[in-house]
C-alpha positions in Angstrom: 168.7 60.0 -75.2 166.2 61.8 -75.0 162.8 62.2 -76.7 160.8 64.1 -78.8 157.6 64.2 -78.3 156.2 62.7 -81.2 159.0 60.4 -81.2 158.3 57.0 -80.4 159.2 55.5 -77.4 160.2 51.9 -77.7 159.0 48.3 -75.2 160.6 45.1 -75.6 158.3 42.0 -75.3 158.7 38.5 -75.2 156.6 36.5 -77.8 157.1 32.5 -78.0 160.1 33.6 -76.5 160.8 36.0 -80.1 161.7 39.6 -78.5 159.6 42.1 -80.0 159.4 45.9 -80.1 156.2 47.9 -79.7 156.5 51.7 -80.4 153.7 53.9 -79.0 153.9 57.6 -80.4 153.3 60.4 -77.6 150.2 61.2 -80.0 148.9 58.2 -79.7 149.5 57.6 -76.3 147.8 61.0 -75.6 144.8 59.3 -78.2 144.4 56.9 -76.0 144.5 58.6 -72.7 141.7 60.4 -73.8 139.5 57.8 -74.2 140.7 55.9 -70.8 139.5 59.4 -69.6 136.0 59.7 -72.1 135.4 56.2 -70.7 136.1 56.4 -67.6 133.9 59.5 -67.2 131.0 57.8 -68.4 131.4 54.2 -66.0 130.9 57.0 -63.2 128.1 58.6 -64.5 126.6 55.9 -64.4 126.3 54.9 -68.2 126.9 51.7 -70.0 129.8 51.6 -72.1 130.6 49.7 -74.7 134.2 49.2 -75.1 135.4 46.7 -77.7 133.1 49.4 -79.7 135.2 51.9 -78.0 138.5 49.8 -79.0 138.0 49.0 -83.2 137.0 52.9 -83.2 140.5 54.1 -81.7 142.4 51.6 -83.1 141.1 52.5 -86.8 142.0 56.2 -85.7 146.0 55.4 -84.6 146.1 53.0 -85.9 145.9 50.2 -84.1 144.7 46.0 -83.6 142.3 46.7 -81.0 143.9 43.7 -78.8 146.5 46.0 -78.5 143.8 49.2 -77.6 142.1 47.0 -74.7 145.7 46.2 -73.2 146.8 49.4 -73.5 144.5 50.0 -71.5 145.0 47.9 -68.5 148.6 49.9 -68.4 146.7 52.5 -68.3 144.3 51.5 -65.3 147.5 50.5 -63.9 148.4 54.2 -64.1 145.9 55.2 -62.5 146.1 53.8 -59.1 149.5 55.1 -59.3 148.7 58.8 -59.7 145.0 58.1 -57.0 143.0 58.0 -59.9 139.7 55.7 -60.1 140.2 53.5 -63.4 137.4 51.7 -65.4 136.0 48.4 -64.0 136.8 45.4 -65.6 139.9 46.7 -67.6 142.2 44.6 -64.9 145.7 46.8 -64.7 148.4 45.8 -66.3 151.7 46.4 -64.7 153.8 45.7 -67.1 153.8 49.0 -69.1 156.0 51.8 -71.0 156.8 54.9 -69.0 156.1 57.3 -71.0 152.5 56.4 -70.3 152.5 58.2 -67.2 153.7 61.4 -68.5 150.5 61.2 -71.1 148.5 60.6 -68.3 150.3 63.0 -65.7 149.6 65.4 -69.3 145.4 65.0 -69.2 145.2 65.2 -65.5 147.7 68.8 -66.5 145.0 69.9 -69.0 142.0 69.0 -67.0 142.9 69.4 -63.6 138.7 70.1 -61.9 137.4 66.8 -63.0 136.7 65.3 -60.2 136.7 68.1 -58.2 132.9 67.9 -56.3 131.0 70.3 -56.8 131.3 73.0 -54.8 128.1 75.5 -56.1 126.1 72.4 -54.6 126.8 72.4 -50.9 127.5 70.5 -48.1 124.4 68.6 -47.8 123.7 67.9 -51.4 126.9 66.1 -50.9 125.9 63.8 -48.6 123.0 62.8 -50.1 124.8 62.1 -52.8 126.5 60.2 -50.8 125.5 56.9 -49.7 126.4 55.4 -45.9 130.4 54.8 -45.3 131.2 51.8 -44.8 134.8 52.2 -42.1 136.8 49.1 -42.5 140.5 48.0 -41.6 143.3 49.4 -43.2 144.7 47.7 -46.1 147.6 45.9 -43.8 145.3 44.1 -41.9 143.7 42.4 -45.2 144.1 39.3 -46.0 142.9 39.8 -49.9 146.3 41.1 -51.9 146.3 44.5 -54.1 145.8 44.3 -57.7 149.1 45.2 -58.2 152.4 45.6 -56.2 151.8 48.8 -53.8 155.7 49.5 -53.6 155.4 50.1 -57.7 153.0 52.1 -57.3 154.1 54.4 -54.4 157.5 54.5 -56.9 154.7 56.6 -58.9 152.7 58.5 -56.6 155.8 59.7 -55.2 157.4 61.1 -58.4 154.6 62.9 -59.6 153.3 64.3 -55.7 150.3 62.3 -55.6 149.6 63.8 -52.1 150.5 66.6 -52.2 147.9 67.8 -55.4 145.3 65.8 -53.0 145.6 68.2 -50.0 145.9 70.9 -51.9 142.3 70.0 -54.0 140.2 71.4 -50.7 136.9 70.1 -52.4 137.7 67.1 -52.8 138.9 67.7 -48.6 135.9 69.4 -48.0 133.5 67.5 -49.0 135.5 64.1 -48.0 135.6 65.7 -44.0 131.6 66.0 -44.9 130.3 62.4 -45.0 133.0 61.9 -41.8 130.7 64.7 -39.9 127.5 63.4 -41.5 128.2 59.4 -40.4 130.0 61.0 -37.0 125.8 62.4 -36.3 124.2 59.2 -37.5 126.2 56.4 -36.1 125.1 58.1 -32.2 122.1 58.9 -33.6 121.5 54.9 -34.1 123.2 54.3 -31.0 120.1 57.0 -28.9 122.9 59.1 -28.2 121.3 62.0 -29.0 122.6 64.1 -27.3 126.0 63.7 -28.1 125.3 64.0 -32.1 123.7 67.6 -31.0 127.2 67.9 -30.0 129.3 66.7 -32.9 131.3 70.1 -34.4 133.2 70.7 -37.8 136.4 71.8 -36.0 137.8 73.0 -39.1 135.2 74.2 -41.2 133.4 76.6 -37.9 136.6 76.9 -35.9 139.9 77.1 -38.9 142.7 74.9 -39.9 145.2 74.1 -37.2 144.3 72.6 -35.0 145.2 68.9 -35.6 142.2 67.6 -36.4 139.0 68.4 -38.8 135.8 67.3 -36.4 134.7 66.8 -32.7 132.8 63.7 -32.3 132.2 60.7 -29.5 132.1 57.4 -28.2 129.3 56.3 -27.7 129.9 56.6 -24.2 130.5 60.0 -24.4 134.8 59.6 -24.2 135.7 62.5 -27.4 136.8 61.6 -30.9 139.4 64.1 -32.2 139.2 63.2 -36.4 141.7 63.5 -38.8 139.8 63.0 -42.5 142.4 62.6 -45.1 140.8 61.6 -48.6 141.4 60.9 -52.2 139.5 59.4 -55.3 141.9 56.7 -55.8 142.5 53.6 -53.9 143.1 52.5 -50.5 146.7 52.6 -50.7 147.6 56.2 -51.8 149.7 57.9 -49.9 148.3 61.4 -48.1 150.1 64.0 -46.7 150.2 65.1 -42.8 150.8 68.0 -41.5 153.5 68.3 -37.9 151.0 69.5 -36.1 148.3 66.7 -36.3 151.0 64.3 -36.0 152.1 66.2 -33.4 148.5 66.6 -32.3 148.1 62.5 -32.3 150.9 61.5 -30.5 149.6 64.2 -26.9 146.3 62.6 -27.9 146.4 59.5 -29.1 143.8 58.0 -26.9 141.2 60.2 -29.1 142.4 60.7 -32.0 142.0 59.1 -35.3 142.8 59.8 -38.9 140.2 58.6 -40.7 141.2 57.6 -44.3 137.8 58.4 -47.6 139.4 56.8 -50.7 137.3 56.1 -53.4 135.5 59.2 -53.2 134.6 59.3 -57.0 132.0 56.2 -57.6 131.5 54.6 -53.8 133.4 56.1 -51.1 134.8 54.1 -47.9 137.6 54.6 -45.2 139.0 53.1 -42.5 140.8 54.2 -39.5 144.0 54.2 -38.0 145.1 55.2 -34.7 148.1 56.3 -32.5 151.4 55.2 -33.4 150.5 55.5 -37.1 154.0 54.1 -37.8 152.2 51.2 -36.9 151.2 51.7 -39.8 152.6 53.7 -42.9 156.3 54.9 -42.9 156.4 58.8 -42.6 158.3 60.1 -45.0 159.6 63.9 -44.5 158.6 65.9 -47.8 159.9 69.3 -47.1 162.3 71.1 -45.0 162.7 74.7 -43.0 166.0 76.6 -44.5 168.0 79.7 -41.8 170.5 81.4 -41.8 173.0 80.6 -40.5 
């Protein structure tokens, strides 16, 4: 049955063996999601947020209990991971949420498409200056710490709403990520005393255009080529990403030189990890579009 915008979306949860019905309308969800993003914007700007006061204020408006509002905010944290968005520190993602929350977050993002876009007018130099030194660690599949939520569930959310496509279309985000990696490559070579190689690092996608299968031409300290494809997201490390057929082909043809650097958490504190061919050792590659021709 299809529910209208202001009809109740129902979930059932167990409490002391009794099934209780917790109903939140789309209007209540929209207010709660908007409040969440307002709090997140304050936090990302480095301003303190009184979470308890925000819960009480929203609880009076909806009306709901402050504890219920807090729990809903934790649910939104889980949804934000699936959407490839940062989430509020201290609001541990709570996985068991009503599906209507996903649509509520989607509505907010559709109404505010540029809310996390890097400032183009600031220029590349300013983006680099405002970004801490990039830390590049092992890929998430090689780490011991458990993820905050089930990656399979979050991957399903990301696929449903095409989060990889959203990041790919965000050209300002992609350019900013490439600028940070470019600076990292040059700085690493300078620190190693290879000023000669640092001067030869080239931003291919900016200076020569797309289509080469990599964004940056750099070097190892011994002079070996490093062909770097950069993929950037504001979300967590497991946010899916798009890779083109040409990029994949170059990764296979130049497998000794090709590197994919995945920059994540860009809106808060950018970190990264590197993947080396074959990519299938780390990720599952899924065809997302097909070329159709008449026969």
